[in-house]
C-alpha positions in Angstrom: 15.3 -5.4 -12.8 13.7 -8.8 -12.0 10.2 -8.6 -10.6 11.3 -10.5 -7.6 14.5 -8.7 -6.9 12.8 -6.3 -4.6 10.7 -8.9 -2.9 11.8 -10.5 0.4 10.7 -14.0 0.5 8.9 -14.6 3.8 6.9 -17.6 4.9 4.3 -15.6 6.9 3.9 -12.7 4.4 3.9 -12.9 0.7 3.8 -9.3 -0.5 6.6 -7.7 1.5 8.8 -5.7 -0.8 11.2 -2.8 -1.1 10.3 0.5 -2.8 14.0 1.2 -3.4 15.6 1.5 -6.8 12.9 3.4 -8.7 14.2 6.3 -10.6 12.7 9.8 -10.0 12.4 12.6 -12.6 15.5 14.3 -11.3 17.7 11.2 -12.0 18.0 10.2 -8.4 16.7 6.8 -7.2 14.7 5.8 -4.2 17.0 4.5 -1.4 16.9 0.7 -0.9 16.1 -0.9 2.5 14.3 2.2 3.8 10.6 2.1 2.7 8.9 -1.2 2.5 5.3 -2.2 1.7 3.6 -5.5 2.7 0.6 -7.5 3.5 -0.2 -8.1 7.2 2.6 -9.2 9.5 0.7 -11.2 12.1 1.8 -14.7 10.9 5.5 -14.2 10.6 7.8 -17.1 11.5 10.9 -16.7 13.7 13.0 -16.8 10.5 10.8 -14.0 9.0 11.3 -11.9 12.1 15.1 -12.4 11.7 14.9 -11.2 8.1 13.1 -8.0 9.1 15.6 -7.5 11.9 18.4 -7.8 9.4 16.8 -5.1 7.3 17.0 -2.8 10.3 13.2 -2.3 10.4 12.3 0.2 13.1 8.7 1.4 12.2 5.5 -0.2 11.2 2.4 1.6 10.0 -0.8 -0.5 9.9 -3.6 0.7 7.6 -6.0 -2.2 8.5 -9.4 -1.5 9.9 -9.9 -1.8 13.7 -11.5 -5.3 13.6 -8.8 -6.6 11.2 -5.9 -5.5 13.3 -7.6 -6.8 16.5 -8.2 -10.2 14.9 -4.6 -10.5 13.7 -2.6 -8.4 16.0 1.2 -8.5 16.1 4.2 -7.0 17.9 7.8 -6.9 16.5 10.7 -6.5 18.8 12.3 -3.0 18.6 9.7 -1.9 16.0 7.5 1.1 16.8 3.9 0.5 15.7 1.3 3.1 14.5 -2.2 2.3 13.5 -3.9 4.5 10.9 -7.1 2.5 10.3 -8.9 2.5 7.0 -12.0 0.3 7.2 -12.4 -2.4 4.5 -15.5 -1.1 2.8 -15.7 -3.7 0.0 -15.8 -6.6 2.5 -18.6 -5.0 4.4 -20.6 -4.3 1.3 -20.1 -7.9 0.1 -21.4 -9.2 3.5 -24.5 -6.9 3.2 -25.2 -8.2 -0.3 -24.9 -11.8 0.8 -27.2 -11.2 3.8 -29.8 -9.7 1.4 -29.6 -12.8 -0.8 -28.2 -10.9 -3.7 -25.6 -12.4 -6.0 -22.3 -10.7 -6.4 -20.9 -10.5 -10.0 -17.4 -9.7 -11.3 -18.7 -6.5 -12.9 -20.2 -5.3 -9.6 -17.0 -6.2 -7.8 -15.0 -4.1 -10.3 -17.3 -1.1 -9.7 -17.0 -1.5 -5.9 -13.2 -1.7 -6.1 -13.1 1.5 -8.2 -15.5 3.2 -5.7 -13.2 2.1 -2.9 -10.2 3.7 -4.5 -12.0 6.9 -5.1 -13.0 6.9 -1.4 -9.4 6.6 -0.4 -8.9 10.0 -2.0 -11.9 11.7 -0.5 -12.4 9.9 2.8 -9.0 8.8 4.1 -6.7 11.8 3.6 -6.1 11.9 7.4 -4.6 8.4 7.4 -2.4 9.0 4.4 -1.3 12.3 5.9 -0.3 10.4 9.0 1.8 8.1 6.9 3.6 11.0 5.4 4.2 12.5 8.8 6.0 9.3 9.8 8.1 9.4 6.6 9.0 13.0 7.1 9.9 12.7 10.8 13.0 10.5 10.2 14.4 8.1 7.7 14.7 4.9 9.7 13.4 1.8 7.9 9.6 1.7 7.8 7.0 -0.7 6.5 3.4 0.2 5.8 0.8 -2.4 5.2 -2.8 -3.4 5.3 -4.3 -7.0 5.1 -3.3 -8.0 1.6 -0.9 -5.1 0.9 -2.7 -4.4 -2.3 -5.4 -1.7 -2.1 -4.9 0.7 0.9 -1.2 -0.1 0.7 -1.1 0.1 -3.1 -2.6 3.6 -3.1 -0.3 4.7 -0.3 2.7 3.4 -2.2 1.6 5.2 -5.3 1.3 8.5 -3.4 4.7 8.1 -1.9 6.4 7.3 -5.2 4.6 10.1 -7.0 5.6 12.5 -4.2 9.2 11.5 -4.8 8.9 12.2 -8.6 8.7 8.6 -9.8 6.9 8.5 -13.2 3.3 7.3 -13.2 4.1 4.4 -15.5 6.7 3.1 -13.0 4.2 3.6 -10.1 1.7 1.5 -12.0 4.3 -1.3 -12.5 5.0 -1.4 -8.8 1.3 -1.5 -8.1 0.7 -4.4 -10.4 3.5 -6.5 -8.9 1.0 -7.6 -6.3 -0.5 -9.9 -8.8 2.8 -11.8 -9.1 3.7 -11.8 -5.4 0.6 -12.0 -3.2 -0.6 -15.4 -2.1 -4.3 -15.0 -1.5 -6.1 -17.0 1.2 -8.0 -20.2 0.4 -11.7 -19.5 0.0 -12.7 -22.2 2.5 -16.4 -22.8 2.5 -17.0 -19.6 0.4 -19.9 -19.5 -2.0 -18.4 -16.5 -3.8 -17.8 -17.2 -7.5 -14.2 -17.6 -8.6 -14.5 -14.7 -11.1 -15.5 -12.4 -8.2 -12.6 -13.7 -6.0 -10.3 -13.0 -8.9 -11.4 -9.3 -8.8 -11.3 -8.9 -5.0 -7.9 -10.6 -4.4 -6.0 -9.0 -7.3 -5.3 -5.5 -8.5 -6.2 -4.0 -11.8 -4.8 -0.9 -13.5 -8.3 0.5 -13.5 -8.5 0.5 -9.7 -5.5 2.8 -9.2 -6.5 4.8 -12.2 -9.9 5.5 -10.6 -8.1 7.0 -7.6 -5.6 9.0 -9.6 -8.4 10.3 -11.9 -10.3 11.5 -8.8 -7.1 13.2 -7.6 -6.9 15.0 -11.0 -10.6 15.8 -11.2 -11.4 16.9 -7.6 -8.0 18.3 -6.5 -6.2 19.5 -9.6 -3.5 16.9 -9.6 -1.1 15.0 -7.3 1.0 18.0 -6.1 -2.2 20.0 -5.1 -3.7 17.0 -3.4 -0.6 16.3 -1.5 -0.4 19.9 -0.3 -4.0 20.8 0.4 -5.3 17.4 1.6 -2.3 15.7 3.1 -0.2 18.8 4.2 2.7 17.8 2.0 3.7 21.0 0.3 6.7 21.9 -1.8 9.1 22.1 1.3 7.8 18.8 2.6 8.3 17.1 -0.8 11.9 18.5 -1.0 12.6 17.1 2.5 11.0 13.8 1.4 13.3 13.7 -1.6 16.4 14.5 0.5 15.5 11.7 2.9 14.6 9.0 0.5 16.4 9.7 -2.8 20.0 9.3 -3.7 22.3 9.4 -6.7 22.4 6.3 -8.8 26.1 5.8 -8.1 25.5 5.4 -4.4 22.4 3.2 -4.6 
């Protein structure tokens, strides 16, 4: 499959893509045109909105922090919106460091990003549980997103695909697609070194691995984390599979 075959080319969003087509362990594949992941949707053009309408999009789950979503609010016709805010910890820590006159380095940025992903596991279970509640309530087309669609959204996508039985290697491939698709904003007037921006505005295998290792270490693995922290037990995972997996012949 071409890296871009699942991407919908939009002018106002660069990382909007379909989670369909990935093969689960039982041989079924994730349904196309049902679960989408994206960067923020506040700068869509009229044509972009037509594209989303043609996909039958009916639900949007916003994982951005409160200030982020307020600064770049959006409303899509006939699309139900739910906010499940996860605050952007790395951006706040970077501001604090700059105010203290300390210099950010690439190695510090990597450590911060890994800490952020570990915090997704320990501190944001309620928000990810809310996303699964949406997915389990019905199977109408849904998009979930944050600002860049790479970190909060990337971990959420990984949880969804793992819950559906998609192999970890495939989950990582989907996660890393952001580096080919996302158009990062211009650093206008920024004094942040390029090597730091290259960390902050991309994804690395080690970021997602930090979260998944925390899941293994602190919760005994993905199934246990899903059940005990997110309320997605065996019955819920079976329902999730029935809603979002189908035989290859019908995909």
